[in-house]
C-alpha positions as YAML, in Angstrom:
chain: A
units: angstrom
residues:
- id: 1
  name: MET
  ca: [0.00, 0.00, 0.00]
- id: 2
  name: THR
  ca: [1.44, 3.40, -0.96]
- id: 3
  name: ASN
  ca: [1.74, 6.20, 1.60]
- id: 4
  name: HIS
  ca: [-1.07, 8.10, -0.16]
- id: 5
  name: CYS
  ca: [-3.43, 5.11, -0.05]
- id: 6
  name: LYS
  ca: [-2.54, 4.34, 3.56]
- id: 7
  name: SER
  ca: [-3.22, 7.95, 4.59]
- id: 8
  name: VAL
  ca: [-6.53, 8.06, 2.74]
- id: 9
  name: SER
  ca: [-7.59, 4.75, 4.33]
- id: 10
  name: GLU
  ca: [-7.27, 6.42, 7.72]
- id: 11
  name: THR
  ca: [-9.96, 8.97, 6.82]
- id: 12
  name: PHE
  ca: [-12.87, 6.50, 6.69]
- id: 13
  name: VAL
  ca: [-14.46, 3.57, 8.52]
- id: 14
  name: ILE
  ca: [-16.52, 0.72, 7.05]
- id: 15
  name: ARG
  ca: [-20.15, 0.61, 8.19]
- id: 16
  name: LYS
  ca: [-22.58, -1.91, 6.71]
- id: 17
  name: GLY
  ca: [-20.26, -2.39, 3.76]
- id: 18
  name: PHE
  ca: [-19.96, 1.35, 3.00]
- id: 19
  name: LYS
  ca: [-17.05, 3.72, 3.53]
- id: 20
  name: VAL
  ca: [-18.02, 6.53, 5.92]
- id: 21
  name: TYR
  ca: [-15.58, 9.42, 5.69]
- id: 22
  name: ASN
  ca: [-14.56, 11.68, 8.55]
- id: 23
  name: PHE
  ca: [-14.44, 15.18, 7.10]
- id: 24
  name: GLN
  ca: [-12.02, 16.47, 9.74]
- id: 25
  name: LYS
  ca: [-9.58, 13.63, 9.04]
- id: 26
  name: CYS
  ca: [-9.89, 14.31, 5.31]
- id: 27
  name: MET
  ca: [-8.97, 17.94, 5.93]
- id: 28
  name: GLU
  ca: [-6.03, 16.91, 8.08]
- id: 29
  name: TYR
  ca: [-4.84, 14.58, 5.31]
- id: 30
  name: LEU
  ca: [-5.15, 17.31, 2.66]
- id: 31
  name: GLU
  ca: [-3.31, 19.85, 4.78]
- id: 32
  name: LYS
  ca: [-0.54, 17.37, 5.62]
- id: 33
  name: GLN
  ca: [-0.08, 16.43, 1.97]
- id: 34
  name: GLY
  ca: [-0.24, 20.11, 1.02]
- id: 35
  name: LYS
  ca: [2.62, 20.94, 3.35]
- id: 36
  name: THR
  ca: [4.63, 18.00, 2.00]
- id: 37
  name: THR
  ca: [4.00, 19.01, -1.61]
- id: 38
  name: TYR
  ca: [3.93, 22.81, -1.48]
- id: 39
  name: GLY
  ca: [5.87, 23.67, 1.68]
- id: 40
  name: ASN
  ca: [5.14, 24.32, 5.34]
- id: 41
  name: SER
  ca: [3.38, 27.59, 4.57]
- id: 42
  name: PHE
  ca: [0.52, 25.64, 2.93]
- id: 43
  name: GLN
  ca: [-2.69, 26.05, 4.86]
- id: 44
  name: ILE
  ca: [-6.35, 25.36, 4.15]
- id: 45
  name: SER
  ca: [-8.58, 28.32, 4.92]
- id: 46
  name: GLU
  ca: [-11.79, 27.66, 6.85]
- id: 47
  name: MET
  ca: [-13.52, 29.74, 4.18]
- id: 48
  name: ASP
  ca: [-12.65, 27.01, 1.64]
- id: 49
  name: HIS
  ca: [-14.19, 24.14, 3.67]
- id: 50
  name: PRO
  ca: [-17.59, 24.22, 1.87]
- id: 51
  name: THR
  ca: [-15.85, 24.02, -1.52]
- id: 52
  name: ILE
  ca: [-13.58, 21.19, -0.41]
- id: 53
  name: TYR
  ca: [-16.54, 19.35, 1.13]
- id: 54
  name: LYS
  ca: [-18.35, 19.36, -2.23]
- id: 55
  name: LEU
  ca: [-15.23, 18.11, -4.00]
- id: 56
  name: LEU
  ca: [-14.80, 15.29, -1.48]
- id: 57
  name: ILE
  ca: [-18.46, 14.26, -1.81]
- id: 58
  name: TYR
  ca: [-17.99, 14.14, -5.57]
- id: 59
  name: MET
  ca: [-14.74, 12.18, -5.40]
- id: 60
  name: ILE
  ca: [-15.97, 9.53, -2.96]
- id: 61
  name: LYS
  ca: [-19.29, 9.26, -4.86]
- id: 62
  name: ASP
  ca: [-21.52, 9.79, -1.83]
- id: 63
  name: GLU
  ca: [-24.82, 9.56, -3.72]
- id: 64
  name: LYS
  ca: [-27.10, 10.61, -0.86]
- id: 65
  name: THR
  ca: [-25.16, 13.77, 0.03]
- id: 66
  name: ALA
  ca: [-24.47, 14.58, -3.62]
- id: 67
  name: LEU
  ca: [-28.22, 14.58, -4.26]
- id: 68
  name: LYS
  ca: [-28.74, 17.04, -1.40]
- id: 69
  name: LEU
  ca: [-25.98, 19.27, -2.78]
- id: 70
  name: LYS
  ca: [-27.37, 18.98, -6.33]
- id: 71
  name: ILE
  ca: [-24.15, 17.38, -7.58]
- id: 72
  name: ASP
  ca: [-24.56, 15.02, -10.55]
- id: 73
  name: LEU
  ca: [-22.01, 12.25, -10.09]
- id: 74
  name: SER
  ca: [-22.18, 11.28, -13.76]
- id: 75
  name: LYS
  ca: [-20.78, 14.68, -14.81]
- id: 76
  name: GLY
  ca: [-17.33, 16.16, -14.40]
- id: 77
  name: ILE
  ca: [-16.52, 19.19, -12.27]
- id: 78
  name: LEU
  ca: [-15.65, 22.73, -13.23]
- id: 79
  name: VAL
  ca: [-13.77, 24.37, -10.36]
- id: 80
  name: SER
  ca: [-14.04, 28.13, -10.61]
- id: 81
  name: GLY
  ca: [-12.32, 30.79, -8.52]
- id: 82
  name: ALA
  ca: [-10.05, 33.81, -8.54]
- id: 83
  name: ILE
  ca: [-6.38, 33.60, -9.47]
- id: 84
  name: GLY
  ca: [-4.36, 32.11, -6.62]
- id: 85
  name: CYS
  ca: [-7.31, 30.71, -4.65]
- id: 86
  name: GLY
  ca: [-5.91, 27.16, -4.75]
- id: 87
  name: LYS
  ca: [-7.88, 25.45, -7.52]
- id: 88
  name: THR
  ca: [-4.91, 23.65, -9.04]
- id: 89
  name: SER
  ca: [-3.28, 22.52, -5.82]
- id: 90
  name: LEU
  ca: [-6.59, 21.20, -4.53]
- id: 91
  name: MET
  ca: [-7.26, 19.16, -7.67]
- id: 92
  name: HIS
  ca: [-3.82, 17.60, -7.23]
- id: 93
  name: LEU
  ca: [-4.25, 16.89, -3.52]
- id: 94
  name: ILE
  ca: [-7.76, 15.46, -3.73]
- id: 95
  name: ARG
  ca: [-6.98, 12.91, -6.45]
- id: 96
  name: PRO
  ca: [-6.32, 10.01, -4.03]
- id: 97
  name: PHE
  ca: [-10.00, 10.20, -2.99]
- id: 98
  name: ALA
  ca: [-11.24, 9.56, -6.54]
- id: 99
  name: TYR
  ca: [-13.58, 6.58, -6.40]
- id: 100
  name: GLN
  ca: [-13.00, 3.49, -8.54]
- id: 101
  name: ASN
  ca: [-12.20, 4.06, -12.21]
- id: 102
  name: SER
  ca: [-12.61, 7.83, -11.69]
- id: 103
  name: GLU
  ca: [-8.92, 8.65, -11.66]
- id: 104
  name: TYR
  ca: [-7.81, 11.59, -13.73]
- id: 105
  name: LYS
  ca: [-4.61, 13.11, -15.02]
- id: 106
  name: ILE
  ca: [-3.94, 16.84, -14.79]
- id: 107
  name: LYS
  ca: [-2.80, 18.79, -17.83]
- id: 108
  name: THR
  ca: [-2.55, 22.55, -18.15]
- id: 109
  name: CYS
  ca: [-4.40, 24.11, -21.06]
- id: 110
  name: ARG
  ca: [-1.20, 25.93, -22.02]
- id: 111
  name: GLU
  ca: [0.60, 22.59, -22.36]
- id: 112
  name: VAL
  ca: [-2.15, 21.25, -24.62]
- id: 113
  name: SER
  ca: [-1.91, 24.35, -26.80]
- id: 114
  name: PHE
  ca: [1.87, 24.11, -27.05]
- id: 115
  name: GLU
  ca: [1.54, 20.44, -28.02]
- id: 116
  name: PHE
  ca: [-0.83, 21.50, -30.81]
- id: 117
  name: ALA
  ca: [1.68, 24.11, -32.02]
- id: 118
  name: LYS
  ca: [4.34, 21.41, -32.20]
- id: 119
  name: ASN
  ca: [2.38, 18.38, -33.43]
- id: 120
  name: GLY
  ca: [-0.82, 19.74, -34.95]
- id: 121
  name: PHE
  ca: [-4.14, 17.91, -34.71]
- id: 122
  name: GLU
  ca: [-2.41, 14.75, -33.55]
- id: 123
  name: ALA
  ca: [-2.04, 16.52, -30.20]
- id: 124
  name: ILE
  ca: [-5.81, 17.05, -29.98]
- id: 125
  name: ASN
  ca: [-6.44, 13.39, -30.83]
- id: 126
  name: ARG
  ca: [-4.40, 12.42, -27.79]
- id: 127
  name: TYR
  ca: [-7.13, 13.81, -25.53]
- id: 128
  name: THR
  ca: [-10.22, 13.08, -27.61]
- id: 129
  name: LEU
  ca: [-9.85, 9.55, -29.00]
- id: 130
  name: LYS
  ca: [-10.19, 6.30, -27.06]
- id: 131
  name: GLN
  ca: [-7.45, 3.72, -27.08]
- id: 132
  name: ALA
  ca: [-8.33, 0.32, -28.55]
- id: 133
  name: ASN
  ca: [-8.71, -1.25, -25.11]
- id: 134
  name: GLN
  ca: [-10.76, 1.60, -23.60]
- id: 135
  name: SER
  ca: [-14.53, 1.83, -23.18]
- id: 136
  name: LYS
  ca: [-14.25, 5.55, -22.49]
- id: 137
  name: LEU
  ca: [-11.69, 8.35, -22.65]
- id: 138
  name: THR
  ca: [-8.91, 8.71, -20.10]
- id: 139
  name: GLY
  ca: [-10.04, 11.08, -17.35]
- id: 140
  name: TYR
  ca: [-8.41, 14.50, -17.48]
- id: 141
  name: CYS
  ca: [-8.51, 17.70, -15.51]
- id: 142
  name: PHE
  ca: [-7.61, 20.54, -17.85]
- id: 143
  name: ASP
  ca: [-6.08, 23.16, -15.62]
- id: 144
  name: ASP
  ca: [-6.43, 26.93, -15.98]
- id: 145
  name: LEU
  ca: [-8.82, 27.20, -18.91]
- id: 146
  name: GLY
  ca: [-8.31, 30.61, -20.47]
- id: 147
  name: ALA
  ca: [-4.58, 30.89, -19.75]
- id: 148
  name: GLU
  ca: [-3.73, 29.28, -23.06]
- id: 149
  name: GLN
  ca: [-3.40, 31.42, -26.20]
- id: 150
  name: GLN
  ca: [-4.71, 30.75, -29.67]
- id: 151
  name: ILE
  ca: [-1.76, 28.93, -31.19]
- id: 152
  name: LYS
  ca: [-0.96, 28.43, -34.85]
- id: 153
  name: HIS
  ca: [0.41, 25.22, -36.36]
- id: 154
  name: PHE
  ca: [1.78, 25.89, -39.84]
- id: 155
  name: GLY
  ca: [-0.68, 28.76, -40.25]
- id: 156
  name: ASN
  ca: [-3.74, 26.84, -39.00]
- id: 157
  name: ASP
  ca: [-5.74, 28.84, -36.48]
- id: 158
  name: CYS
  ca: [-7.37, 26.60, -33.91]
- id: 159
  name: ASN
  ca: [-9.13, 27.28, -30.63]
- id: 160
  name: VAL
  ca: [-7.48, 24.21, -29.21]
- id: 161
  name: MET
  ca: [-9.33, 23.81, -25.93]
- id: 162
  name: ALA
  ca: [-12.68, 24.42, -27.61]
- id: 163
  name: GLU
  ca: [-11.93, 21.56, -30.00]
- id: 164
  name: VAL
  ca: [-10.79, 19.30, -27.16]
- id: 165
  name: LEU
  ca: [-13.82, 20.01, -24.99]
- id: 166
  name: ILE
  ca: [-16.40, 19.71, -27.77]
- id: 167
  name: SER
  ca: [-14.91, 16.35, -28.78]
- id: 168
  name: ARG
  ca: [-14.88, 15.18, -25.17]
- id: 169
  name: TYR
  ca: [-18.50, 16.31, -24.84]
- id: 170
  name: GLU
  ca: [-19.40, 13.92, -27.66]
- id: 171
  name: GLN
  ca: [-17.68, 11.11, -25.76]
- id: 172
  name: PHE
  ca: [-19.47, 12.16, -22.57]
- id: 173
  name: VAL
  ca: [-22.81, 11.77, -24.34]
- id: 174
  name: GLU
  ca: [-21.77, 8.47, -25.93]
- id: 175
  name: ASN
  ca: [-20.13, 6.68, -23.01]
- id: 176
  name: LYS
  ca: [-20.03, 9.05, -19.99]
- id: 177
  name: SER
  ca: [-16.35, 9.92, -20.39]
- id: 178
  name: VAL
  ca: [-15.63, 12.47, -17.66]
- id: 179
  name: THR
  ca: [-13.65, 15.69, -17.90]
- id: 180
  name: HIS
  ca: [-12.73, 18.21, -15.21]
- id: 181
  name: ILE
  ca: [-11.66, 21.85, -15.58]
- id: 182
  name: THR
  ca: [-10.26, 24.62, -13.42]
- id: 183
  name: THR
  ca: [-10.65, 28.24, -14.51]
- id: 184
  name: ASN
  ca: [-10.83, 31.81, -13.26]
- id: 185
  name: LEU
  ca: [-13.07, 32.82, -16.17]
- id: 186
  name: SER
  ca: [-16.67, 33.86, -15.66]
- id: 187
  name: ALA
  ca: [-19.48, 32.27, -17.69]
- id: 188
  name: SER
  ca: [-19.59, 35.31, -20.01]
- id: 189
  name: GLU
  ca: [-15.81, 35.21, -20.48]
- id: 190
  name: ILE
  ca: [-15.99, 31.51, -21.37]
- id: 191
  name: GLU
  ca: [-18.65, 32.31, -23.97]
- id: 192
  name: ASN
  ca: [-16.58, 35.19, -25.40]
- id: 193
  name: ASN
  ca: [-13.43, 33.07, -25.61]
- id: 194
  name: TYR
  ca: [-14.91, 29.78, -26.77]
- id: 195
  name: GLY
  ca: [-18.36, 30.53, -28.17]
- id: 196
  name: ASN
  ca: [-21.92, 29.82, -27.09]
- id: 197
  name: ARG
  ca: [-21.77, 26.33, -28.63]
- id: 198
  name: LEU
  ca: [-19.17, 25.20, -26.11]
- id: 199
  name: ARG
  ca: [-20.72, 27.04, -23.18]
- id: 200
  name: SER
  ca: [-24.05, 25.25, -23.68]
- id: 201
  name: ARG
  ca: [-22.28, 21.88, -23.78]
- id: 202
  name: MET
  ca: [-20.32, 22.72, -20.66]
- id: 203
  name: ARG
  ca: [-23.57, 23.10, -18.75]
- id: 204
  name: ALA
  ca: [-24.34, 19.48, -19.59]
- id: 205
  name: MET
  ca: [-20.80, 18.22, -18.89]
- id: 206
  name: PHE
  ca: [-19.93, 19.82, -15.57]
- id: 207
  name: ASN
  ca: [-20.98, 20.45, -12.01]
- id: 208
  name: LEU
  ca: [-19.95, 24.00, -11.14]
- id: 209
  name: ILE
  ca: [-18.05, 24.19, -7.85]
- id: 210
  name: THR
  ca: [-16.85, 27.66, -6.92]
- id: 211
  name: PHE
  ca: [-14.54, 29.20, -4.37]
- id: 212
  name: ASP
  ca: [-15.94, 32.03, -2.28]
- id: 213
  name: LYS
  ca: [-15.41, 35.44, -3.89]
- id: 214
  name: GLU
  ca: [-13.67, 36.59, -0.72]
- id: 215
  name: THR
  ca: [-11.08, 33.79, -0.86]
- id: 216
  name: LYS
  ca: [-7.62, 35.35, -0.60]
- id: 217
  name: ASP
  ca: [-4.75, 34.89, -3.04]
- id: 218
  name: LYS
  ca: [-2.68, 32.10, -1.45]
- id: 219
  name: ARG
  ca: [0.41, 32.46, -3.58]
...
């Protein structure tokens, strides 16, 4: 058992065949791992507890609580908040809680765009086509939507992340392939940058989980 798995196993007990998580222990785990990963200055603000609680409920697939919180466990999550509020670090730290076959990789939108500039549409295929042995796409969290620029590959203009997300939407409809996103863009900014076509699909693909507007820059 890895250290991560061992630590996560200490946050729950088994009751009647179900895992019952202790929220306080989950927070202690996240803060401990945060300090290990990002330094001793890492600290979870009490203001962020409601946001983290929703993310944990989603990750552990607590159907009863998710229903109360109006979280659709078949969708992905779109984590929204101001620059520096901790979206990216939290999506890294909370991954060990992902329930069965819900694991995801994290890729920055800038990296995806740079891959397109170098390799063209083959780079997009990497995130939008299933492998021969897959029933659905590999889970991804595309980090910092909006930070990428419109990149050209041999003169071809392409809104790379719009293409990736629209293609992944089609796979979501077909086989429930799940995608996650972090962004500091508002809904209107997403529409301006990527078009109404994508924004309408994003409503179907994602649960919106937001940080409080008063959350401080933690950088």
